[in-house]
N, C-alpha and C positions, 0 to 999 in steps of 0.2 A: 867094849861096845863095837859093833860092826860098823865099818865105814859105809857111807851111803853112796858114794860116787858122785858124778856130776852130769850124768846123761840127761836127766829131766831138766836140769838147769840149762844145759846147752840147747836142748830142744825148745824150751820156752824162749830163751834169749834169741836163739837163731830165728825163730818165727817172727818175733817182734822186729829184729834187725832187718830181716829180708823184706818185710812189708814196709817198714820205715824207709829203707834204702830205695825201694821201688818207687815210693811216693816222692822221695827227695829227687831222684833222678828224673822222674817224669816232669816234675815242676822246674828243676834246674835248667833243663834244656831251653825252654821258652817262657818261663815264668807263668805257665798255665798248665792245667791238666786236661788233655783232650778226652773226648768221649771214649776212645779206644783205651787210653790209659786208665780212665775211671773204671772201665769194665774189667781190665786186668786186676785192678785193686779190689774190685767187688768180688772177684773170684777167690781172693785171699781171705775173705771173711770167715769161711769155715775153719781155716788153719788158725786164724787169730782167736776164734772162739774156743778151739781146742786148746790153744796155749793158755788162754785165760783159765780154763778149767783145770789145767795141769800146774798152775802156779802153786797150788797147795802142796804138790809133790816136790817142787823145786825149792821151796823155802827151807825145809829141813836140810836139804843138800847144801844150800848156800851157807847155812849156819855151821855146817860140819866141814867146811873147806879146810884142807891142810895146804901148806905152801906149794906143793907140787900141783894140786888140783887148781889152786888159784892161778898159777902160772899157765896151766893148760887152758883154763877158762879165758884168761886174758889173751892168749895167743889165738884162741878161737874167735874172740871178738875182733881183735886186730885184723885177722884174716878176712873177716866179713867186711870190715871197714876199708880194706884196700881198694875196693871199687870206687871209693870217693876220690882217691888220688887222681888228680888231673881233671876233675869235673868242675872245680871252682874256676870262675872266670874273673 
């Protein structure tokens, strides 16, 4: 059986993490989301919609993960989450 890789999984997770982190950082600064920040988030809607549509391609990849791909995926996620370091007050 041919390995599926993890590119779709990384794309989907990356989109959700990017938008979630943008929302978190916008809110974390002053406990509210300004109009400008809301507009930035609104511009992410097409990317989120695309990621939702691509979930079907990511599920088989996630089920097919081997230990090396899992490690690569975890490193990808941890790298994305590094922006949170130091944002907690």
